C-alpha positions in Angstrom: 20.6 -30.7 1.2 24.2 -30.6 3.1 24.9 -28.5 6.2 26.3 -25.7 4.0 23.4 -25.3 1.7 21.0 -25.4 4.9 22.7 -22.5 6.1 22.8 -20.5 2.8 19.1 -21.5 2.6 18.5 -19.9 6.2 20.3 -16.8 5.1 18.6 -16.4 2.1 15.1 -16.3 4.1 16.4 -13.8 6.4 17.4 -11.4 3.5 13.8 -11.9 1.9 12.3 -11.3 5.4 14.1 -7.9 5.9 12.5 -6.8 2.5 9.3 -7.8 3.4 9.5 -6.1 7.2 10.9 -3.0 5.2 7.9 -3.1 2.7 5.2 -3.6 5.4 6.6 -0.7 7.4 6.4 1.6 4.5 3.0 0.4 3.9 2.2 1.3 7.4 3.7 4.7 7.2 2.0 5.6 3.8 -1.4 4.8 5.9 -0.4 7.5 8.6 0.8 10.1 6.2 -2.5 9.7 4.1 -4.8 10.3 7.4 -2.6 13.3 8.4 -2.6 15.1 5.0 -6.3 14.2 4.1 -7.3 15.3 7.5 -5.4 18.4 7.3 -6.5 19.4 3.7 -10.1 18.3 4.4 -10.0 20.3 7.8 -9.0 23.5 6.0 -11.3 22.9 3.3 -14.3 22.5 5.6 -13.6 25.9 7.3 -13.0 28.0 4.1 -15.4 25.7 1.9 -12.7 25.6 -0.7 -13.8 23.0 -3.2 -10.0 23.1 -4.9 -8.6 22.0 -1.3 -11.0 19.1 -1.4 -10.4 18.0 -4.9 -6.5 18.1 -3.6 -7.3 15.9 -0.9 -9.1 13.4 -3.3 -6.1 13.3 -5.5 -3.9 12.8 -2.3 -5.9 10.0 -1.2 -5.8 8.0 -4.5 -2.3 8.9 -4.7 -1.5 7.3 -1.4 -3.9 4.5 -2.3 -1.6 3.5 -5.7 1.7 3.9 -3.7 0.2 1.8 -0.5 -0.9 -0.7 -3.6 2.6 -1.0 -4.8 4.0 -1.6 -1.5 1.6 -4.3 -0.8 2.1 -5.9 -3.9 5.8 -5.8 -3.6 5.2 -7.4 0.0 2.8 -10.3 -1.8 5.8 -10.7 -4.2 8.3 -11.4 -1.8 6.3 -13.5 0.1 5.9 -15.9 -2.8 9.7 -15.9 -3.1 10.1 -16.6 0.5 7.9 -19.9 0.2 9.8 -20.9 -2.8 13.1 -20.6 -0.9 11.3 -22.0 2.0 10.4 -25.2 -0.1 13.9 -25.1 -1.6 12.8 -25.1 -5.2 15.6 -25.1 -7.6 16.6 -21.6 -8.4 19.8 -19.4 -7.8 20.7 -18.9 -4.4 20.4 -15.5 -2.8 18.2 -14.3 -5.7 15.9 -11.5 -4.7 14.3 -11.3 -8.1 10.3 -11.4 -7.9 9.9 -11.1 -11.6 8.6 -14.6 -12.3 5.7 -13.9 -9.8 4.4 -10.7 -11.3 1.6 -12.3 -13.2 0.3 -14.0 -10.1 0.2 -11.0 -8.1 -1.3 -8.2 -10.6 -1.3 -4.5 -9.2 -5.1 -3.9 -10.1 -6.1 -6.9 -7.9 -4.1 -5.5 -5.0 -5.3 -2.1 -5.5 -8.9 -3.4 -5.0 -7.9 -5.9 -2.1 -10.2 -5.9 0.8 -7.7 -4.3 3.1 -6.9 -1.2 0.9 -10.6 -0.8 -0.4 -11.8 -0.4 3.0 -9.3 2.2 4.4 -9.0 4.2 1.1 -12.6 3.8 0.0 -13.9 5.1 3.1 -11.5 8.1 3.0 -12.9 8.7 -0.8 -16.3 8.5 0.3 -15.5 11.3 3.1 -13.8 13.4 0.6 -16.6 13.0 -1.8 -19.2 13.8 0.8 -17.5 16.8 1.8 -17.0 17.9 -1.8 -20.9 17.5 -2.6 -22.4 18.7 0.7 -20.1 21.6 2.0 -21.4 24.0 -0.3 -24.9 23.0 0.4 -24.2 23.3 4.1 -22.4 26.9 3.5 -25.6 28.1 1.7 -27.7 27.0 4.6 -25.8 28.9 7.1 
């Protein structure tokens, strides 16, 4: 590879790394919003024993889970593109097309990855526990 080709390759890698950084930041922000929204909804639900608010909290957790999985999948797709550019495989320069990697990174596998399953699974379990046991506690009082 000539000097111009190396410079283009480095610039291409910088572009891809920028996308990976933005996507990872979005995933981080989603986790923060998930905790904030879920805690608020479950707090209000626990005070007033509102099953509706608890169900809304459960839907919110699942929605954030899917959105976070989408961003994590995007991050993994761009990491695969980064690896191919780094290895200098033959493809169009400055291409940001990740479609060739979609089969290698299915959404369902990312959705149930260990990192997401622990975080969102715990929130789903807590929400379900509140949904099931809050009415029982209210009757005891």
